[in-house]
N, C-alpha and C positions, 0 to 999 in steps of 0.2 A: 197432488202428485209431486213426488220428490225428484230431484235431478237424477240423471243416469249416473251409475257409479263412476264412469270416466270423468264426469264433471265435478265430482265431489271435492276434489282438491281446491276448487275455487272457493269453497266455504271456509277452508282453513288457511289458504295460502295467499294468492294474489288477490287482495281485496282493494277495491277502489276507495277513494277518499270519502265516499258517502257511506261506507260500510258501517262505521261506528254509529252514525245517525240512524241507519236502518235497523241496526240491532237494538238501539235504545227505543225506537218506535215499536219494534216487535215485542219488546218486553215491558212496554208501558201500560199494557191492558190491566195488570193486576187482576187477572181473571178470577183468581181464587177469592179476591175481595168481593167482586161483584157476585160470585157464586155463594158468598157467605149470607145465607138467607136470614140468619138471626141478626146479623149486623144490619142488613137492609131493612128488615121489618121493625127493628127497634129504633133506628133513625127515623123511619117513616112514622111510627107511633109517637115518638117524642115531638116531631114536627107538628103533627096533627093536634096533640094536646096543647102545645105551646101557642099555636096560632089561635085555637079555640079560646084559650084562657085570656089572651090579650084582646081578642075581639069581644069577649065577654066583659072586659073592663072598659070597652068603648074605645080601644086604641087601634090605629092602623098598624099593620105588620109589614115591616120592611126588612127583608132577609138578605144577608151577605153570606155567600158560599165561597170559602177560600180553598183553592185547590180542587176545582170542581171535577177534574178528570173527564169522565164520560158525560157529565151533566146530570147524573142520576139524582143527587140530593137537591139540586136546584129544581128539577122537575117535580120531585116530591113536595117541595115547598109550594110550588104553584098549585099542585093538586090539593094541598092542605088548605088553600085559600089565602095565601099571602097576597098583600096588596101590591108589592113590588119585590123583585128578586134580582140581585146583582151577583154574578158569578165571576170569579177570576181564575185563570189558569196560565201559568208562566211557560210551560213547555209548549211551544208553538204548534207542532204537529198534533198534539192531543187537543189543544185549544181549537184548532181548525176542525178536528173531528167532532168535538163537543158541539160546535156551532151547527154542524150538519145533523147531528143526532137530535139536538133540541128542535131544529126546524122540522125534521121528519116526524117528530111527535107533536107537531102543531103548537109549539110554545115559543117560536122564534120572536113573537111580539111581546111575550110576557117576561122574558129573561134577558137582562142586559149582560152580555159576555165581555169581560175585559181581559185582554191577552197580555197580562203582565203579572209580576209578583205583587202580592198584597202590600208589601212594604213600599212599593212604588206608586200605589194608588193615591189619587187626590180626590178630595171631597169639595163639592160646590157646584153651582150652576154651570152647565156645559162641560163639567169634568167627568172623571170616571164614575163617580157617584154623585147624584144630585143632592143627596142628603145622607147623613149618617144613618146606619141601620140600627134597628133595635132588637134584631135577632141574628145571631151568628151560628151557622151550622158548618162544621168542618170536620175533616178526618185527617189529622196531622200526626198520627201516632205510628210507632213501630214497636217491636218487641220490648224495647226499653222505655216505651211511652214517650220519652223526650228526645230520642236520638235523632229525629228529623228536624229539630229546632222548634218544637212546639212552644216552648216558653217564650222565646223572643217574638214569635209570630203572634201569639195571643197578646203579649204586652203591647206590641205596636198597634194591633187592631183595637184594643180597648182604649188606647190613648187617642188614636187618630180617626178610626173608622166607625166606632160604635157609640151610641148614646149612653149617658149615665144610667145605671139601673137596667141595662139591656139583659135579655135572656141569651144564654149560650147553650148550644147543643153539641156535645154533651156538657152537662153542668159541672160535674166533678169527677175526679179520678182518685182511686185509692190504690196504693202500692202495697203488696203483701210479700212477706219473706218467711221462709221456713228453714231452720237449721237442720242439716242432714249429715250423716256419715254415708259416703257413697264411693266405694272402691272403684266402680266403673268410671265415674266422673274423674276420679283421681288418676286413672290410667290414661286419660286424655290430657293430663296436666303435667305429670312428673314421670320421667323414665325410671324404670325399676332396674335393679341389678340383673346382670345376665349370668345364668348358671348353666352347667351342662347337665346331662341326664342323671349324673351321680350326685348332683347338688353342689358341686364345687363351683365357687364363684369365679367367673371369668372376667367380669367387668363390674366395678363399683361406680356409683354415681357421685360426682363431686358435690360437696355440701352446698355450694352456692347455687347449684341447680335444684337440689331438693328443697331449699328454703326460698327459692324465688317464687313470687306470687304470680308471675306470668304476665301475659299481655292484658292490656286494659280493654281490648276489643270485646264486644258483647259475645257471649257464648250462647247462642239461641238454639234451642232444641224443642222437640215435641216431648215434653216431660211425660205425657200420658203414655208414651210408647216405650218408656224405660222397661227393660226386662223385669219380670216379677222377682221380687226379693233382692234387687240390686242395690237398694238403699235402705237405710235405717233412719226414720224420721225422729230426730231428737226433740223436736218441739212441734207444736201446732203452728199453722200459718198465723202470723200476726201482722196487722196493719202498721206500716212504718212511716208512711207519708200520705198526705192528702193534697191534691191540687184543686183549688177552686178557680176554675177557668174564667169566671166572671169578675174576679177581683184582682186587678193589676198589682196592688200593693202586696198581695200574698204570693205572687209568682216570682220568687227570688231565684237567681241563677245558681246560688250555692246554698245548701242547707245541710245540717247534721241533726239527726234525731237519735235519742237513746231510749231503748225499749226494754223493760225488764221482762224476761222470758223464762217460763218454767220448763225445765227439762223433763219430758215425759218418758224418754227411753235413754238409758246410758249408752255412751259411745263417744268416739273421737269426732269433734266438730271439724268437718273438712270443707263444707261448702254451704252456700245459701241458694235455695231455689226461690226465684222471684217471678211474680206476675202482677197483673193489675185488673181492676174492673172499672167500669164507667157508670155513673149515675146519669142517665141520659137527660132527664128533665129536672127543673128546679124542685118540684115536689117529691122527687124520688120514686115516681111510679114505675119507671122503666129502668131495669138494671141489665147491663151486658158484662158478663164475666169471662176473663181469659184464663181462669184457673184450670189446672190439670184435673182429670176426672175425680181423683180422690178428695179434692177440696172444692169441687164445683157445686154451687148452691142448688143446681137443678138435677144433680146426678141421681139421687135416690128416686125422684119422680120419673126420670127417663128410664131408669133401670126397671121400674115396676111395669112399664109398658110392655105389652106382648110383642115380640119380634119373631118372625118366621125364620130369618137367617141366623146362622151361628155367629152373630155379631160380637166382636170382642168388646168387653165392658169399656175398655179405654176409648172406644170409638162411639160410645153412646152420646157423648156431649157434642155440641156443634163443632165441626172441623174448620180450622182456618190455618193458613200458612203465612199470611201477612202479619199476624200477631201470634207469636208462639210464647214460650216461657224462656227464662234465662237461668244460667248457672253462674254464680260468682264464687270464686275460691277464697276461703278464709286464710289468714296468715298461718303458716305451717305450725302444727302442734302435735305432740305425741301424748298430751295429757287428756284422758277421757273426762267427759262430764258425767256426773252421777244423776240417776233418776231422782227427781225432787229438788235438784239444785236450781238456784235462780241465777241467771247470767244476764249481763247487759249486752244486747245486740245493738251495735252502732251502725247506722245507715247514713250514707252520704250521697249527694248528687251534685254535679255541676250543671252546666247548661245542656250537656248532651248525654252524660253517662252516670253510672252507679258504681259504688264499691261498699264493702261491708267489713266489719270487724267485731271482735268480742272484747268488751271491757277496755276499749282503747279509743278515747275521744280525739286523739291527734293523728289518727291513721290517714295516710295520703293515698291518692289513687294508685292503683297497681300498674307498674310498668316493668317489663322484663329487664332484668339486670344480668342474666346469665347467657342470653343469646338463643337458647333453645326455643323459646316461645316466639321469637322473631323469625328464626330460620325455618321452623317446621310448623305445619298446621296441627291442630289438635288430633285429627284423625291419623296423622303421621306418628305422633307420639303414641297413640293407641296401637299402631302397628308395631312400634318398637317394644311395646309391653305385651304383645300377643304371645302368651306362654306356649300354647300348642304349636303355633307357627314356628317360634324360635327353637323349640325342642326338636321339631322335625328337621329343620335345616341343620342345626348343630349336630344332631345325631348322624346325619348323612355326611357332613363335612368332616366329622371326627374320624369316620371310617376311611375317608378319602385321602386325608392329608397325612404327611409324615414329616420328619425333621428336615427333609430336603426341599419341601414345598415352598415355592415363591408365588404368592397370590396377588393378582391385580384386582382391586375392587372397583367396579364401575357402578356409579350411582351416587347418591348424596345422603349424608347423615346415617351411614350404615354402622350401627353398633355391633351388628353381627359380623361385619367385616373386620372391625377392630378386634373382636373376640377370637378371630381365627389365629391370632398370634398366641393367645393363651392356650389354644388347642394343640400347639406344637409346631405351627408353620415356621419355617426358617425366617421368612420375611413377608410382610404384608404392605402393599402399596395402595393407598387410597387416593383417588382423584376427586378433589373437592373444589369445583369451580367457584362456588359461592363463598365469599369471604367470611360471612358470619357462621355458616355451617362449618367451614374449615377451622375457624377459631374454636367452635364447640368441640370438634373432634380432637383438636390439639389439647384442649383442656382435659378431656378424658385420658389422653395418652400420658400427660404429665401426672395427673392424679393417681393413675394406676401404675405408674412407673414402667410403662411398656417400652421396651427397647427395640423390638423387632418390627416397628411400624414407621413407614415413611409417608408423608402427606404431600401431594402435588396439587397445584392450583389448576392444571390443565394437562391434557394428554401430551401436549407438545413438550412438556418438561421431562417426559420419560426419555432416558438416555438409551442408546443402543445396547449398552452393557446391561441395563435393567431389563429391557425387552428380551434379550438373549437368554436370561436366566428364568423367565416366567415358566411356571409349570401349570398354573390354573388361572382362570379368569372367572371371578365370582360377582354376581349381582343379586340383590333381593328380588328384582331391581326396583329402585325408587328414584324418581327425579322430581324436583320441586315444580317444574313446569307442567307436569302431567296432570290432566284433568280426569280422563277416563282410565280405568285400570290398564287397558292395552296400550295407552300412550307411553307407559313405562317401557314396554317391549320395543316400540318403535325407536326410542332413544337408545336403548340398550343395544339393539342391532346396529345402529349407526356408529356408536362408539366402538363396538366389537369389530366392525369392518375396518375402522381406522387402525386399530391395534394389529389386526391380522395381516394387513399389508406390510407391516414392519417386522413380522415374525418369519423366521426361517425354519421353524420347527412346529410340530403339533402341540397344542395345549388342551387341557380339559376345561370345558366351558360349563358353568353352572349358573342358571338353569339351561337346559339344552333345547327346550321347546315350551310353547304355551298354546293353550286352547281357549277358544271363546265359546261359551255356552249361552243358550237362550231358553226362556220358558214363557209361554203365553199366560197372561194373568188377567184377573179382574182386580184393579185397584179400587179400594173403597172410596178414596178421596183424591189421590194425587192427580188423577186425570183432569181435575178442575183447574189446574194451573194453566192449561192451554185449551180447554174445551170452549167452544163458541158459547156466547151468552144468549144470543137470540133475544127473547123477551125476558126482562128482569123487573120484577115487581110491577108488571103491567106496562112497562115502557120498552119500546123497540130499540135495542142496542146493536142491531145487526150491522149498521154502518161501521161501528168500531170493530166488530168481528172481521169485516172485510179489510179494513186498514191493517189490522194486526196480521192477518193471514198473508196479505200481499208482501209485507216486509219480512215476515218470518221465513218465507220461501227463500229469500236471499241471505238472510243473516243467521238463521238457526240451523244447526246440524240436526239430521234426523234422529240422532241419539244424544241425550244429555245425561249429565252425571247427577245422581241423587243418592243420599244415604237411605236406602230402602228400609232399614230397620225402623225408621220413623214413619213409614207410610205402608200400612198393612195391605197385603194383596193375597188373593187366593190363586193357586195354580189351576190352569184350565187344560193342562196337558202335560206330558212328560218333558223333562228337560232334554234339550237337543244340542249336540255338539255341532256348531256351525262351521268352525274352521280350526285347523291346527297348523302352527308355523314352527319350523325348525330354525331356531335363531342362528345356529352355526352355519347355515347356508347363506346368511348375510343379505345385503341389500339388493341382490339381483332378483329376489323373489317377486312374482306377480301372480297371485293366486285368486281364482274365482270359484266359489262353491255355491250351489243352489240346492234347495230341498223343500221339504214339506213337514210341518208339525201337525200331528193329529190332535184335535181338540176333544177333550173329554167332557161330556155334558152330564149333568144330573139336575135334580129338582131344585138344588140350592143356588147354583151359579146362574147369574143373570146375563152377563155379557163380557166379551173379551174387549178390553179397552187399552191394552198395552202389552209390551214384551219387555221382560227384564233380562239384562245381559250381564255377564261377568267373565273374568279371566281366571284361568287356572295355570299355574306354573309347574312344569315338570322338570325335576332335577336331572332325570335321565329320560330317554326317549320312549317312555311308556306312561300310561295313565294310572299307574298303581297309586292308591291312596297314600301309601307309605312315603312315596317320593313326590307328592303333589301338594302345592300350596294354593288354596282357593281364596278368592276375594268375594265369593258369593254366599250361598246358603250354608248354614251351620250343620244341617242334617239333610238326609236324602229327601227329595221332594216327593210327596204323595198327593197326586192330583185327585184321589178318591176320598181322602179322609176329611175334607172340608175344614182344614185348619190353615191359617196363614203361613206363608213361608217365613222361616227364621233366618234373618240375614246377618252376616258379619257386621258388627257395629263399627269396625275400624276402616271400612272402605266405602267409597261412593261407587255404586254399581251403575251400569248403563241402563237408560230407560228410553224406549221408543213408545211414545204415546200416540195411539191411533186418533186422528182427528175425528173420525166417525167410528164408533164401536162396530165390531163385526155383526152381521146379521145373525140372529139367534139360531138360524138353521144351518149356519156354516159348520162344517165338520173338520176343516183343516185350514192351515195358515201357510202360505208360500213365503219363502225367504230367499234372499240373495246376500251373500257375504263376499266382500272383495278385500284383499290385502295387497298393498303395494309398499314394499319396504323402502323403495327409493323416494316415494312421496311421503313417507311416514304417516300412513293413514290406513284406517279400516273403515269400510263402508258397509252399512246394513240397510236392507229394504225389506219391508214386510207387506204383502198384499193379501 
């Protein structure tokens, strides 16, 4: 049961000193990892094979489990027949929970739990480990494989905690890379020039921004969910590195490899897609792959299996959110590669991260030098490059403005706001509180030689003379602090109120209103990130479910942000407008709406396990598509057609996941929506 709407502000505002800890506990379940049946079964199988083989050689088996979490792998080791098992877990709340889980499964006397980091463990009589282990089982990986410090942890364990010639599960990892041309990925990397409907260029992109390699932070995505036809594979996937987890001397912190790659399709090399697989046991009997569906070793077999549901091919392979794939951008090039050409793909890694280049053995890790990739997220850059959105806004603004227009732009990083000067406005004033964002906008102004633009670091810098001549207030709106789409509206309303108290005349505000829509859905996989585990591979993990749920009630909002284009879902009813807010009425609004969504049932749909939400901005006070900007579906939702919703790839939508799916006999879903401008919040409840 979620809090009453009037109590919702406590989730976002006045949080006591324990809130951060409770939030960390609430999100420590890694539920999607424990729901990853393939991962669990292959770890289990590798443990059984390893224990049997060592016993067959007449050896005792002493297992060390680093980062035990729920205790699942340790309990698997006991079940496999290990003679002793030592588990370590540094996060104390999870370690305490693992202790209870292990005891509840009757293994409290079989597993020694050490509540500290593995690098702090000591070996010897009466210490953390009585003796060194001869089997290590651990899961220390992220999308980049090494981003959680796997190399250092393995090196320490091999030197201090493990016997010579020990077995390690997993035994090896292989990293793969594929050279691609992908305009969609590039739209998340580099802003494009801004043009009006006639094709006239309004804003050009400075060369230092075009040539910048961007942030070195991992860009992890569900590559399998990329829209069909959005990339051109220039090469086949090639192995670029191998990690032998049982050999300390091979686990170097920095390496470079050069791989000659044959180009199978001509095109401009823009990025590298990267993923990895695990050879779970020494003999290579068990393989776990994180490849996208088109390169997955099991895809053809899975595809040949009969399925009753209209399952997307991209979802036939095992789903996981804890290990995805990654995109790395290559140094900027306009030179295409020709089919049949051979190029050198250079791969590099340090202790935690990766970078790639072509024919360049001295390439250094990518760091943003232009500021854009520091100031804005990749999804924000995608919004800046959203052609249909930009065209719709600029067409409307071009009709609205004249040579006497003075426009105040509220928001951050608004290239559209800058473009209004080129549309003929007399003057444009941008408010840019963030220093890096402000410097980026100044760079655009200088590069494009725009004279009719003033940039302010805060609203307080606006002079009475400037406010007296304002004719329009414009916002996309976008604020860097916003998480959910309607958070931008809350901030826009607050700043708009501040300006209006200093105005003595009427101004035109764009947008004038926003609406929030919802649709009941069946997620194919996303619900696993918070679904209770119950029994997992024969072990009772309900105590961990209870711990997570207890802290989640305090720390988590009923609605979270997710890029839904990566997580297919089927609509189970028509979209429903939950609430509409007129932003010009300001912070005095306190609106409560309630209603009911009819669920559409057919033989394909199994259950309603969530509600997807999004915001739509109205430049005028009507919902005409011509004057509306949507952060949600790209086309009308058809709850009868049995096709997944197509979501805007440049926004994170709101998601309410039902802790328990609706009964299959349910015919409707009740909802409550509350908006309070003063508290800057929107609340949603679904029953």
